[in-house]
Each structure stands twice: as C-alpha cells, then as structure tokens.
PLY file of the C-alpha trace (Angstrom):
ply
format ascii 1.0
element vertex 99
property float x
property float y
property float z
element edge 98
property int vertex1
property int vertex2
end_header
12.08 15.29 11.25
9.31 17.02 9.30
9.90 14.68 6.40
9.40 11.61 8.62
6.35 12.94 10.47
4.85 14.18 7.21
5.34 10.77 5.62
3.62 9.04 8.52
0.71 11.49 8.43
0.38 11.26 4.63
0.37 7.47 4.76
-2.22 7.40 7.56
-4.58 9.72 5.68
-4.25 7.79 2.44
-4.68 4.52 4.35
-8.03 5.77 5.61
-8.98 6.79 2.06
-8.04 3.33 0.78
-10.05 1.57 3.50
-13.11 3.71 2.74
-12.83 2.85 -0.96
-12.30 -0.83 -0.20
-15.23 -0.93 2.22
-17.61 0.04 -0.61
-16.42 -2.88 -2.73
-16.88 -6.55 -1.93
-15.77 -9.56 -3.93
-14.70 -7.59 -6.99
-11.16 -8.84 -7.27
-10.06 -6.61 -10.13
-11.09 -3.38 -8.39
-9.72 -4.40 -4.99
-6.37 -5.43 -6.43
-6.15 -2.26 -8.52
-6.86 -0.02 -5.53
-4.47 -1.89 -3.27
-1.53 -1.94 -5.67
-2.01 1.51 -7.18
-2.33 3.20 -3.80
1.19 2.13 -2.86
2.69 3.72 -5.97
0.53 6.85 -5.77
1.28 7.40 -2.08
5.01 6.97 -2.62
5.20 9.15 -5.72
3.07 12.00 -4.42
4.75 11.88 -1.03
8.25 12.09 -2.46
7.80 14.41 -5.43
4.83 16.65 -4.57
4.68 16.91 -0.78
8.36 16.39 0.01
7.77 13.78 2.70
9.15 10.28 3.17
7.49 8.05 0.61
8.82 4.92 2.28
7.30 5.80 5.65
4.07 6.80 3.92
3.78 3.41 2.22
4.57 1.60 5.47
1.88 3.60 7.26
-0.56 2.94 4.41
0.07 -0.78 4.81
-0.41 -0.64 8.58
-3.71 1.23 8.30
-5.08 -1.05 5.58
-3.91 -4.12 7.50
-5.60 -2.94 10.69
-8.87 -2.78 8.73
-8.36 -6.14 7.04
-12.06 -6.89 6.77
-12.29 -4.44 3.88
-10.46 -6.87 1.58
-12.29 -9.98 0.37
-10.73 -13.30 1.47
-10.09 -14.45 -2.10
-8.34 -11.20 -2.94
-6.29 -11.36 0.23
-4.87 -14.75 -0.82
-3.97 -13.40 -4.26
-2.31 -10.29 -2.81
-0.29 -12.39 -0.40
0.97 -14.61 -3.23
1.70 -11.59 -5.43
3.62 -9.78 -2.70
5.68 -12.87 -1.86
6.58 -13.41 -5.51
7.25 -9.73 -6.17
9.42 -9.37 -3.05
11.44 -12.48 -3.87
12.00 -11.35 -7.45
13.33 -7.94 -6.44
15.42 -9.35 -3.62
17.24 -11.78 -5.92
17.51 -9.21 -8.68
19.11 -6.66 -6.33
21.65 -9.07 -4.83
24.60 -9.62 -7.15
25.60 -13.23 -7.58
0 1
1 2
2 3
3 4
4 5
5 6
6 7
7 8
8 9
9 10
10 11
11 12
12 13
13 14
14 15
15 16
16 17
17 18
18 19
19 20
20 21
21 22
22 23
23 24
24 25
25 26
26 27
27 28
28 29
29 30
30 31
31 32
32 33
33 34
34 35
35 36
36 37
37 38
38 39
39 40
40 41
41 42
42 43
43 44
44 45
45 46
46 47
47 48
48 49
49 50
50 51
51 52
52 53
53 54
54 55
55 56
56 57
57 58
58 59
59 60
60 61
61 62
62 63
63 64
64 65
65 66
66 67
67 68
68 69
69 70
70 71
71 72
72 73
73 74
74 75
75 76
76 77
77 78
78 79
79 80
80 81
81 82
82 83
83 84
84 85
85 86
86 87
87 88
88 89
89 90
90 91
91 92
92 93
93 94
94 95
95 96
96 97
97 98
C-alpha cells in the first residue's frame, strides 16, 4: 500500500515540477519535448530504484498532472508528442505480441 501511495505522491510532485518548468518555456519545441519525454523516464527510474515506490503509478500520475495543465505545452509541440506517443505505443505493442 505504501508503494502505491508513494508512487502517486511522487508522480504528483514531479508533475507539478514539470508544469512549472514547462510554463516558463513557450514555443521552444526542443526543450518542451526533452522535458516531457525525459521526465517520464526520470520519474519511473527514481521512483523504482531510489525511493522504492511504484514507478508505473508515478508516471501515470505525472501524465495526469501535466495533462490537467495542458496550456503549458505549445500547440505545435502537443501535435508532435501525440504523433510520437501513438507511434511509440504501436511499435512496442506489436513488438511485445508474438506473431
């Protein structure tokens, strides 16, 4: 239970950190994409290996917090991230399923 609650709390805190960073940047696609993608890996890794909390729940909470403050991401970057996530998800889904 502590692992789950810790993961949710860790993800919420890091989601707020990400939204603060993103709110200081506008229309700089490279920086916004770097922050958005790297935060998911950092939150998962630190949550699992350093803090001993659920990295999966932390990343889900990070996504929910960033999504609730969607205005911090530029519209052009949002389109790119959507395309990237769809492609990335499809690739891993078909790679994981044996044919």
